[in-house]
LUMRO-229400 format. One record per residue (C-alpha): x, y, z; residue number from 1; residue in one letter. Coordinates in Angstrom, 1 decimal. Layout:
<pts>
+--------+--------+--------+------+------+
|     px |     py |     pz | resi | resn |
+--------+--------+--------+------+------+
|      X |      Y |      Z |  NUM |    A |
...
+--------+--------+--------+------+------+
</pts>
This chain:
<pts>
+--------+--------+--------+------+------+
|     px |     py |     pz | resi | resn |
+--------+--------+--------+------+------+
|    8.3 |  168.4 |   99.5 |    1 |    M |
|    8.3 |  166.6 |  102.8 |    2 |    I |
|    9.1 |  163.3 |  101.1 |    3 |    L |
|   12.1 |  164.9 |   99.3 |    4 |    L |
|   13.4 |  166.2 |  102.6 |    5 |    V |
|   12.9 |  162.7 |  104.1 |    6 |    A |
|   14.9 |  161.0 |  101.3 |    7 |    V |
|   17.7 |  163.5 |  101.6 |    8 |    V |
|   17.7 |  163.0 |  105.4 |    9 |    A |
|   17.9 |  159.3 |  104.9 |   10 |    I |
|   20.9 |  159.8 |  102.6 |   11 |    G |
|   22.7 |  161.9 |  105.2 |   12 |    V |
|   22.0 |  159.4 |  107.9 |   13 |    V |
|   23.3 |  156.5 |  105.7 |   14 |    L |
|   26.5 |  158.4 |  104.8 |   15 |    V |
|   27.2 |  159.2 |  108.4 |   16 |    A |
|   26.4 |  155.6 |  109.5 |   17 |    A |
|   28.7 |  154.1 |  106.9 |   18 |    R |
|   31.5 |  156.5 |  107.8 |   19 |    R |
|   31.3 |  156.0 |  111.6 |   20 |    F |
|   30.1 |  152.3 |  111.7 |   21 |    V |
|   31.7 |  150.6 |  108.8 |   22 |    P |
|   31.1 |  147.0 |  110.1 |   23 |    S |
|   27.4 |  147.4 |  109.5 |   24 |    R |
|   27.6 |  148.4 |  105.8 |   25 |    S |
|   25.3 |  146.4 |  103.5 |   26 |    A |
|   28.0 |  145.8 |  100.9 |   27 |    S |
|   31.7 |  145.2 |  101.1 |   28 |    S |
|   32.5 |  148.1 |   98.7 |   29 |    D |
|   30.9 |  150.7 |  101.0 |   30 |    G |
|   28.1 |  151.7 |   98.6 |   31 |    S |
|   25.1 |  153.2 |  100.1 |   32 |    I |
|   22.9 |  153.2 |   97.0 |   33 |    V |
|   21.0 |  150.0 |   97.8 |   34 |    R |
|   20.3 |  151.0 |  101.4 |   35 |    S |
|   19.3 |  154.5 |  100.3 |   36 |    W |
|   16.9 |  153.2 |   97.7 |   37 |    I |
|   15.4 |  150.7 |  100.1 |   38 |    A |
|   14.9 |  153.3 |  102.9 |   39 |    L |
|   13.5 |  155.8 |  100.4 |   40 |    A |
|   11.0 |  153.1 |   99.3 |   41 |    L |
|   10.0 |  152.4 |  102.9 |   42 |    V |
|    9.6 |  156.2 |  103.6 |   43 |    T |
|    7.3 |  156.4 |  100.5 |   44 |    G |
|    5.4 |  153.4 |  101.7 |   45 |    L |
|    4.8 |  155.0 |  105.1 |   46 |    V |
|    3.4 |  158.1 |  103.4 |   47 |    A |
|    1.3 |  155.9 |  101.0 |   48 |    F |
|   -0.1 |  154.1 |  104.1 |   49 |    C |
|   -1.1 |  157.4 |  105.7 |   50 |    A |
|   -2.9 |  158.4 |  102.5 |   51 |    V |
|   -4.6 |  155.0 |  102.3 |   52 |    A |
|   -6.0 |  155.3 |  105.8 |   53 |    F |
|   -7.1 |  158.9 |  105.3 |   54 |    A |
|   -9.4 |  157.9 |  102.4 |   55 |    V |
|  -13.0 |  157.6 |  103.3 |   56 |    R |
|  -14.1 |  155.4 |  100.4 |   57 |    D |
|  -13.8 |  151.8 |  101.7 |   58 |    T |
|  -13.3 |  150.3 |   98.2 |   59 |    N |
|  -10.5 |  152.7 |   97.3 |   60 |    L |
|   -9.0 |  152.1 |  100.8 |   61 |    R |
|   -9.0 |  148.3 |  100.2 |   62 |    S |
|   -7.4 |  148.8 |   96.8 |   63 |    T |
|   -4.7 |  151.1 |   98.3 |   64 |    L |
|   -4.0 |  148.6 |  101.1 |   65 |    I |
|   -3.6 |  145.8 |   98.6 |   66 |    G |
|   -1.2 |  148.0 |   96.6 |   67 |    A |
|    0.7 |  148.8 |   99.8 |   68 |    L |
|    1.1 |  145.1 |  100.5 |   69 |    A |
|    2.5 |  144.4 |   97.0 |   70 |    A |
|    4.9 |  147.4 |   97.3 |   71 |    A |
|    6.2 |  146.2 |  100.7 |   72 |    V |
|    6.9 |  142.8 |   99.1 |   73 |    G |
|    8.7 |  144.4 |   96.2 |   74 |    S |
|   10.8 |  146.5 |   98.6 |   75 |    T |
|   11.8 |  143.5 |  100.7 |   76 |    V |
|   12.6 |  141.5 |   97.5 |   77 |    A |
|   14.7 |  144.4 |   96.1 |   78 |    F |
|   16.7 |  144.9 |   99.3 |   79 |    Y |
|   17.5 |  141.2 |   99.9 |   80 |    F |
|   18.1 |  140.2 |   96.2 |   81 |    S |
|   21.4 |  139.8 |   94.5 |   82 |    G |
|   24.8 |  138.9 |   95.6 |   83 |    K |
|   24.6 |  141.0 |   98.8 |   84 |    V |
|   21.7 |  139.0 |  100.3 |   85 |    A |
|   24.0 |  137.4 |  102.9 |   86 |    A |
|   25.4 |  140.8 |  103.8 |   87 |    D |
|   21.9 |  142.2 |  104.0 |   88 |    A |
|   20.8 |  139.4 |  106.2 |   89 |    R |
|   23.9 |  139.9 |  108.5 |   90 |    R |
|   23.0 |  143.6 |  108.7 |   91 |    D |
|   19.4 |  142.8 |  109.8 |   92 |    V |
|   20.7 |  140.4 |  112.4 |   93 |    L |
|   23.2 |  143.0 |  113.6 |   94 |    S |
|   20.5 |  145.6 |  113.8 |   95 |    A |
|   18.1 |  143.3 |  115.6 |   96 |    A |
|   20.5 |  141.6 |  118.0 |   97 |    F |
|   23.4 |  144.0 |  118.0 |   98 |    G |
|   27.0 |  143.5 |  117.5 |   99 |    G |
|   29.2 |  140.5 |  117.1 |  100 |    Q |
|   30.0 |  137.1 |  118.6 |  101 |    E |
|   33.0 |  134.8 |  118.9 |  102 |    A |
|   33.5 |  131.9 |  116.6 |  103 |    V |
|   33.6 |  128.5 |  118.6 |  104 |    P |
|   36.3 |  125.9 |  118.0 |  105 |    D |
|   35.0 |  123.4 |  115.4 |  106 |    L |
|   38.3 |  121.6 |  114.7 |  107 |    I |
|   38.1 |  117.8 |  115.4 |  108 |    H |
|   34.3 |  118.0 |  115.4 |  109 |    C |
|   32.0 |  116.0 |  113.1 |  110 |    T |
|   29.5 |  117.8 |  111.0 |  111 |    M |
|   26.8 |  117.1 |  113.5 |  112 |    D |
|   28.8 |  118.3 |  116.4 |  113 |    E |
|   29.7 |  121.5 |  114.6 |  114 |    A |
|   26.1 |  122.1 |  113.7 |  115 |    A |
|   25.1 |  121.6 |  117.3 |  116 |    A |
|   27.8 |  124.1 |  118.5 |  117 |    K |
|   26.8 |  126.7 |  115.9 |  118 |    L |
|   23.1 |  126.0 |  116.7 |  119 |    G |
|   23.5 |  128.0 |  119.9 |  120 |    T |
|   24.7 |  131.0 |  117.9 |  121 |    T |
|   23.5 |  133.1 |  114.9 |  122 |    T |
|   26.5 |  131.8 |  112.9 |  123 |    L |
|   25.9 |  129.6 |  109.9 |  124 |    R |
|   27.8 |  126.4 |  109.0 |  125 |    L |
|   29.1 |  126.1 |  105.4 |  126 |    E |
|   31.1 |  123.3 |  103.8 |  127 |    L |
|   34.2 |  124.7 |  102.0 |  128 |    A |
|   33.8 |  124.1 |   98.3 |  129 |    P |
|   37.2 |  122.4 |   98.1 |  130 |    E |
|   36.5 |  120.2 |  101.1 |  131 |    S |
|   36.7 |  116.4 |  101.1 |  132 |    G |
|   33.7 |  114.2 |  102.0 |  133 |    P |
|   32.0 |  114.8 |  105.3 |  134 |    S |
|   31.4 |  111.1 |  105.9 |  135 |    A |
|   30.2 |  110.1 |  109.5 |  136 |    A |
|   33.6 |  109.4 |  111.0 |  137 |    P |
|   35.3 |  112.4 |  109.4 |  138 |    A |
|   36.3 |  115.3 |  111.6 |  139 |    A |
|   36.8 |  119.0 |  110.6 |  140 |    I |
|   40.5 |  119.8 |  109.9 |  141 |    V |
|   40.1 |  123.5 |  109.1 |  142 |    R |
|   37.7 |  126.4 |  109.7 |  143 |    Q |
|   37.4 |  129.9 |  108.6 |  144 |    D |
|   37.2 |  132.2 |  110.5 |  145 |    P |
|   39.4 |  130.6 |  113.2 |  146 |    P |
|   38.1 |  130.0 |  116.7 |  147 |    K |
|   37.9 |  133.0 |  119.0 |  148 |    G |
|   37.5 |  135.5 |  116.1 |  149 |    T |
|   34.8 |  138.1 |  116.7 |  150 |    T |
|   32.5 |  138.3 |  113.7 |  151 |    V |
|   29.2 |  140.0 |  112.9 |  152 |    P |
|   26.1 |  137.9 |  113.8 |  153 |    R |
|   24.9 |  135.7 |  110.9 |  154 |    G |
|   28.4 |  135.1 |  109.5 |  155 |    T |
|   29.1 |  131.8 |  107.8 |  156 |    A |
|   31.8 |  129.6 |  109.2 |  157 |    V |
|   33.4 |  127.5 |  106.5 |  158 |    R |
|   34.7 |  124.1 |  107.5 |  159 |    V |
|   36.8 |  121.6 |  105.6 |  160 |    A |
|   37.2 |  117.8 |  106.1 |  161 |    F |
|   40.2 |  115.6 |  105.4 |  162 |    P |
|   41.2 |  115.3 |  101.8 |  163 |    G |
|   41.9 |  119.1 |  101.3 |  164 |    V |
|   45.4 |  119.9 |  100.2 |  165 |    S |
+--------+--------+--------+------+------+
</pts>
């Protein structure tokens, strides 16, 4: 009964969080199902852990702790799998470090210079799929998002080199 109330409470908190803080949603379509399932699994694991430590039989306790470790791994794999893995990673970074940060100017930088500039942030450097070669003398001609844009931590900054139409 307590677990059922906890799962419902998690759902209410997620719906409220998605409504009032949309920038931290785990998926771009606003769905809360993945987050709800992951948090319900974590709640179940916490209850399972309490039961495992309450058992007096050491062999059974060791077995339950092993099962708990496997279940934690499965929960993490479930939450971070699929096409929303980057969004989930961005959510974790936002939750851990809070908020957003400004995108630096990468235009006219080489790939190494851009990597160095982004190395001081949580932003990731990505080469645009339609980009030309990033040979040593080549300088970035386009970036997305543009410089000065405020984005969630962990966002990818796509850059393009000459040769892109």
